[in-house]
Every structure is written in structure tokens, then in C-alpha cells.
C-alpha positions in Angstrom: 98.1 -2.5 -19.9 94.4 -1.5 -19.7 91.8 -3.9 -20.9 90.6 -1.4 -23.5 94.1 -0.8 -24.8 94.8 -4.6 -24.9 91.5 -5.0 -26.8 92.4 -2.4 -29.4 95.8 -3.9 -30.0 94.2 -7.4 -30.3 91.8 -5.9 -32.8 94.5 -4.5 -34.9 96.4 -7.7 -34.8 93.3 -9.7 -35.8 92.4 -7.2 -38.4 95.7 -7.8 -40.1 95.1 -11.5 -40.4 91.3 -11.5 -41.3 88.8 -9.0 -42.5 86.3 -9.2 -39.6 88.7 -9.0 -36.6 87.6 -5.5 -35.7 83.9 -6.6 -35.5 85.0 -9.4 -33.1 86.9 -6.9 -30.8 83.9 -4.5 -30.8 81.5 -7.3 -29.7 83.5 -7.8 -26.6 81.8 -6.8 -23.4 82.3 -3.1 -22.4 82.7 -3.6 -18.6 85.6 -1.2 -18.7 83.3 1.5 -20.2 81.1 1.6 -17.1 82.2 4.2 -14.6 84.0 2.9 -11.7 82.5 3.6 -8.2 84.5 6.0 -6.2 86.3 4.9 -3.0 83.8 7.1 -1.1 80.8 5.3 -2.6 82.4 2.0 -1.9 83.0 2.9 1.6 79.4 4.2 2.1 78.1 1.0 0.6 80.3 -1.1 2.9 79.2 1.0 6.0 75.5 0.6 5.2 76.0 -3.1 4.4 77.9 -3.6 7.8 75.2 -1.8 9.8 72.4 -3.9 8.1 74.4 -7.1 8.7 74.8 -6.2 12.3 71.0 -5.6 12.8 70.3 -9.0 11.2 72.9 -10.8 13.3 75.1 -11.7 10.4 78.2 -11.0 12.6 80.9 -12.6 10.5 79.7 -10.5 7.5 79.6 -7.4 9.7 83.2 -8.1 10.8 84.3 -8.5 7.2 82.7 -5.2 6.4 84.5 -3.5 9.3 87.8 -4.9 8.1 87.2 -3.5 4.7 86.4 -0.1 6.1 89.4 -0.2 8.5 91.7 -0.4 5.4 89.9 1.8 3.1 88.0 4.5 5.2 89.0 4.8 8.9 86.2 7.3 9.6 83.6 4.9 8.4 85.2 2.1 10.4 84.9 4.2 13.4 81.2 4.6 12.8 80.7 0.8 12.4 82.8 0.1 15.4 80.4 2.4 17.6 77.5 0.5 16.3 79.2 -2.8 17.1 80.1 -1.6 20.6 76.5 -0.5 21.2 75.2 -3.9 19.9 77.5 -5.7 22.4 76.5 -3.5 25.3 72.7 -3.9 24.6 73.0 -7.7 24.2 69.9 -7.5 22.1 70.6 -10.5 20.0 68.4 -11.1 17.0 67.0 -14.6 16.4 69.6 -17.1 15.3 72.5 -15.6 17.3 73.4 -17.9 20.3 75.2 -16.7 23.4 78.5 -18.3 22.5 78.5 -16.6 19.1 77.6 -13.2 20.7 80.4 -13.7 23.4 82.9 -14.4 20.6 81.8 -11.3 18.8 82.1 -9.1 21.9 85.6 -10.3 22.4 86.4 -9.6 18.8 85.0 -6.1 19.1 87.0 -5.3 22.1 90.1 -6.7 20.5 89.6 -4.7 17.2 88.7 -1.5 19.1 91.9 -1.7 21.1 93.9 -2.4 18.0 92.3 0.4 16.1 93.0 3.0 18.9 96.6 1.9 19.0 97.3 2.0 15.2 97.6 5.3 13.4 96.0 5.9 10.1 98.5 4.4 7.6 96.7 5.4 4.4 98.8 7.0 1.7 96.8 10.2 1.8 96.5 10.5 5.5 98.4 13.0 7.6 99.6 10.2 9.9 101.4 8.3 7.1 105.0 9.3 6.9 
């Protein structure tokens, strides 16, 4: 049951037992009234966030962004993976990233790239999903 529908039912129930129940239901926050972001917008946001995190050396956050994209938008995950591979090849570490962390990230990138190339797109709307 949607939150809006549940609020309406609750308002009717409360209105039956007291005179001002409808006003209480109307004063509830309207977070369900705000438009939801499309999956494309979320993927675009995750991609730009992942690229910025990579630039800043926030490698664990960049990995998290990649994993989100891998599940939700494979095309965007490929773009972020290319940027990650370029980062690893350049070895241009920003301040605050030590060699051990960079080596672990490079190993993770190689592993994820191999896995991504061996796994088809399993999304419900993809032509690979059967």
C-alpha cells in the first residue's frame, strides 16, 4: 500500500473517531508528493559522483558508485570503469592515497573488469536477460 493511500485510510479512520483527524493527516509531510528521480537521473548522478570521488582519491566511495552503476546502468558503469583503469595506469595519486591503497584499488579494478566482461547484462529490460 502506498504511503499516500495509507495516509488517506488513516485520515478516514481518525476522522470517524474525532473531528480534527483529517487536519492531522493533511499536516503530515508530503514526501511522496515530490517527483521521484528517474533511474537515468540516478545513474547520471552516480556516474558524476564516482568520477569526482576518483579524482579526489576517495577510492572506496568510487568503488561503491561503480557497484551501484553495475547493477543499475551497465553503460554508465563501463564509463566509470574506463576512468578507473586510466587512473590506475597513470598512477597519478592525489594527496592522501598511499601506495598500498592504490595497489589494492588497482587489483580491485582488474578483478571487477574481468568479472564485468564475463557477466552478461542481467537486467530485466536488457536483451541479454532471458
